[in-house]
C-alpha positions in Angstrom: -13.5 -10.2 -21.1 -13.2 -6.6 -22.2 -16.1 -5.0 -24.1 -13.6 -3.0 -26.1 -9.9 -3.1 -26.4 -7.9 -0.9 -24.0 -6.1 0.7 -26.9 -9.4 2.1 -28.1 -10.1 4.0 -24.9 -9.1 7.6 -24.4 -6.0 8.5 -22.4 -8.0 9.9 -19.4 -9.9 6.7 -19.0 -6.7 4.6 -19.2 -5.0 6.8 -16.7 -7.7 6.4 -14.1 -7.3 2.6 -14.4 -3.6 2.6 -13.8 -2.2 3.0 -17.4 0.0 6.1 -17.6 1.2 7.4 -20.9 4.9 7.8 -21.1 6.9 10.4 -23.0 7.7 7.8 -25.6 5.1 7.3 -28.4 2.6 4.5 -27.7 4.4 3.4 -24.5 2.7 3.1 -21.1 3.7 2.5 -17.5 1.2 0.0 -15.9 0.7 0.7 -12.1 -0.3 -2.3 -10.0 -2.7 -2.7 -7.1 -0.5 -3.5 -4.1 -2.4 -2.7 -0.9 -0.2 -2.0 2.1 2.9 -2.7 -0.1 2.6 -6.5 0.4 3.4 -8.9 -2.4 4.4 -12.6 -2.3 7.6 -14.0 -3.7 5.5 -15.9 -6.3 3.7 -12.7 -7.3 7.1 -10.9 -7.6 8.3 -13.7 -9.9 5.1 -13.3 -12.0 5.6 -9.5 -12.3 9.2 -10.0 -13.2 8.3 -12.4 -16.0 5.7 -10.0 -17.3 8.1 -7.1 -17.3 10.6 -9.1 -19.3 8.0 -10.4 -21.7 6.2 -7.2 -22.5 8.4 -4.4 -21.3 12.1 -3.6 -20.9 12.6 -5.9 -17.9 12.6 -2.9 -15.6 10.3 -2.4 -12.6 9.8 0.8 -10.6 8.9 0.8 -6.9 6.6 3.8 -6.3 6.7 6.2 -3.4 3.4 4.8 -2.2 4.5 1.2 -1.8 3.3 0.3 -5.3 4.9 -1.3 -8.3 4.7 -0.1 -11.9 5.9 -1.7 -15.1 7.1 0.8 -17.6 7.8 0.6 -21.4 4.6 -1.4 -22.3 3.4 -1.0 -25.8 -0.3 0.1 -26.3 -0.7 -3.1 -28.3 0.0 -5.2 -25.2 -2.3 -3.5 -22.7 -5.1 -6.1 -22.9 -2.8 -9.2 -22.7 -0.7 -7.8 -19.9 -3.9 -6.9 -17.9 -5.1 -10.5 -18.2 -1.7 -11.9 -17.0 -1.5 -9.4 -14.2 -5.0 -10.3 -13.0 -4.1 -14.0 -13.2 -1.0 -13.2 -11.0 -3.3 -11.5 -8.4 -1.6 -8.2 -9.0 -4.1 -6.4 -11.3 -3.6 -2.9 -12.6 -4.1 -0.2 -10.0 -5.5 3.3 -9.9 -4.5 6.8 -11.0 -6.2 10.1 -11.6 -9.3 11.2 -9.6 -9.9 8.0 -7.7 -9.0 6.4 -4.3 -5.3 5.4 -4.7 -3.2 2.5 -3.5 -3.4 2.3 0.3 -0.1 2.7 2.3 0.6 1.1 5.6 3.5 0.3 7.9 4.0 -3.3 9.2 2.1 -2.5 12.4 1.9 -5.0 15.2 2.6 -7.9 12.7 6.3 -7.1 12.8 7.2 -3.8 14.6 7.8 -3.8 18.4 6.1 -0.4 18.5 3.0 -1.4 16.5 -0.3 -0.9 18.3 -2.8 -1.9 15.7 -3.1 -4.5 12.9 -2.4 -2.3 9.9 -2.6 -5.0 7.3 -6.1 -6.2 8.2 -7.3 -2.6 8.3 -5.6 -1.9 5.0 -7.4 -4.8 3.3 -10.7 -3.6 4.7 -10.2 -0.1 3.3 -8.9 -1.5 0.0 -12.0 -3.7 -0.5 -14.3 -0.8 0.4 -12.8 2.1 -1.4 -10.0 1.3 -3.9 -10.4 2.8 -7.3 -13.7 4.6 -6.2 -14.3 7.7 -8.4 -13.8 11.0 -6.6 -13.8 14.7 -7.6 -10.0 14.5 -7.1 -7.4 11.9 -6.1 -7.8 10.6 -2.6 -4.9 9.0 -0.7 -5.1 6.9 2.5 -2.3 5.9 4.9 -2.2 3.7 8.0 0.4 4.0 10.8 0.6 1.4 13.5 1.7 3.9 16.2 2.5 7.6 16.8 5.9 7.2 15.3 3.9 7.7 12.1 6.3 6.0 9.7 3.6 5.7 7.1 2.9 9.5 7.4 -0.8 9.5 8.0 -0.7 13.3 8.5 0.4 13.7 4.9 -2.5 12.0 3.3 -6.1 13.0 2.6 -7.2 10.6 5.2 -4.8 8.9 7.6 -5.1 6.5 10.5 -2.8 6.0 13.5 -2.9 3.4 16.2 -2.9 4.9 19.7 -3.0 3.8 23.3 -4.3 6.0 26.1 -2.4 4.9 29.3 -3.8 5.1 32.8 -2.2 5.2 36.2 -3.7 3.3 39.2 -4.6 5.3 42.3 -2.3 3.0 44.2 0.7 4.6 42.6 3.6 5.2 45.1 5.3 7.9 43.1 8.6 6.0 42.6 9.2 7.8 39.3 10.4 4.8 37.3 7.8 5.6 34.6 9.1 9.2 34.1 12.4 7.9 32.7 10.7 5.8 30.0 8.4 8.4 28.5 10.1 10.1 25.5 7.7 13.1 25.7 8.4 13.7 29.5 4.6 13.5 29.8 4.6 11.8 33.2 4.9 14.0 36.3 5.4 12.8 39.9 3.9 15.2 42.4 2.8 14.8 46.0 3.8 11.1 45.9 1.7 10.3 42.8 2.4 10.0 39.1 0.1 11.7 36.7 0.0 11.9 32.9 0.2 15.4 31.3 -2.4 14.9 28.5 -1.1 17.9 26.5 2.2 16.2 26.2 1.2 12.5 25.9 1.6 11.2 22.3 -0.4 8.0 23.1 2.5 5.7 22.1 2.2 3.4 25.1 5.9 3.3 25.8 5.1 3.7 29.5 3.1 0.5 29.7 5.2 -2.1 31.6 7.6 0.6 33.0 6.1 0.5 36.5 7.8 -2.2 38.7 4.4 -2.6 40.5 2.4 -2.9 37.3 0.4 0.2 38.1 0.4 1.8 34.6 -2.0 0.0 32.3 -3.8 0.4 29.0 -6.7 2.7 29.5 -7.9 2.5 25.9 -6.6 1.3 22.6 -7.9 3.0 19.5 -7.4 4.6 16.1 -6.9 8.3 15.5 -8.1 9.6 12.2 -6.4 12.6 10.4 -8.0 14.5 7.5 -6.8 17.0 4.9 -3.1 16.3 4.6 -1.0 16.2 1.4 2.5 16.6 0.0 3.4 18.1 -3.3 4.4 21.7 -4.1 2.2 23.0 -1.3 2.4 20.4 1.4 0.2 20.5 4.5 -0.3 18.4 7.6 -3.7 16.9 8.2 -5.9 17.8 11.1 -6.6 15.4 14.0 -10.2 14.6 13.5 -11.5 11.9 15.8 -10.6 8.6 17.6 -12.5 5.3 17.1 -12.3 1.9 18.7 -12.2 -0.7 15.9 -11.3 -1.3 12.3 -14.9 -1.5 11.4 -15.7 1.9 12.9 -12.7 3.3 11.0 -14.2 2.0 7.7 -17.6 3.5 8.6 -16.1 6.9 9.4 -14.1 6.8 6.1 -17.3 6.2 4.3 -18.9 9.2 5.9 -15.9 11.4 4.9 -15.8 10.0 1.4 -19.5 10.7 0.8 -19.1 14.2 2.3 -16.1 14.9 0.0 -18.1 13.8 -3.1 -20.8 16.3 -2.4 -18.6 19.2 -1.4 -15.2 19.0 -3.1 -14.8 20.8 -6.4 -13.2 19.0 -9.4 -9.5 19.1 -8.9 -9.7 20.5 -5.4 -7.8 18.5 -2.8 -9.8 17.5 0.3 -7.8 19.7 2.6 -8.4 22.7 0.5 -12.1 22.0 0.5 -12.0 21.9 4.3 -10.3 25.3 4.2 -12.9 26.8 1.9 -15.9 25.5 3.9 -16.5 25.7 7.6 -14.6 22.9 9.4 -17.1 23.1 12.2 -19.9 22.2 9.8 -17.9 19.2 8.5 -17.2 18.1 12.1 -20.9 18.3 13.1 -22.2 16.7 10.0 -19.8 13.8 9.8 -19.5 13.1 13.5 -23.2 13.5 14.2 -24.1 11.1 11.4 -21.6 8.6 12.7 -22.8 8.7 16.2 -26.5 8.5 15.3 -25.6 5.5 13.0 -24.2 3.7 16.0 -20.6 3.7 14.8 -19.2 4.5 18.3 -20.8 1.9 20.6 -17.9 2.3 23.1 -18.7 6.1 23.3 -22.5 5.8 23.6 -22.4 7.5 27.0 -21.1 10.7 25.5 -23.3 13.3 24.0 -22.8 14.6 20.4 -21.4 17.9 21.7 -18.9 16.1 23.9 -17.7 14.1 21.0 -17.2 17.2 18.9 -15.4 19.0 21.7 -12.8 16.3 21.7 -11.9 16.8 18.0 
């Protein structure tokens, strides 16, 4: 039950909770919480019925894999919220909060998918969705370096990656060189080698060797920070690689807490990184993560070695 009716709240509070004032007097668009863009057919039917009952029967699919129902009278905000929650599609987030989490299908459906994007998205949604921030914070998850979900264009983005390795028994037949889209495999002196400065960590070369001598060296998640779109778009920086979804959530928490303490009101995370020393951010966040045991697979590396890899 609500302590006070939604119509009695100020517009700023309503906006942060997913109720956006329209141009028309006393009408709102209600944005829903749809992590990773996944919704069941039953939920769609429920949303459709709510849109017909309380709105104009129109539904908008947002650019961030969300759904919003426009043309809702302020008098219906309480009842529509109750019905949306019963439909397991509650109102979402807007304003200075963590927004709806975007994800591609990952290895559930896509033949290029490296990681389970949906499970990671649910973990991030449960941990961070709607958390208050100095400014809006957007997450995106891409299953592979094709980056369909555009992780480099979000405040924090994640990409599934595979680091391939070549056996010392390689005969240098060259079959793998025709598969790599980046031309990152070179055959020289009868042996194939990977040009690390070209490799995009897509894993296309796995399985290309007729002798099975190219294999998965490491599967992980690359984290990007500071990206955004808008009138002044910018690509996020490659920050660090981790091994598991749980490590990803832990690193996100370190980044979020750092942002809360250093980002000015209304200042996007990337602009904050520009204003402050990126090296200080790297050392503080990476060092705290390592000392907290977030990277058990990297325990043999020193803090300075970790930072040099950023």
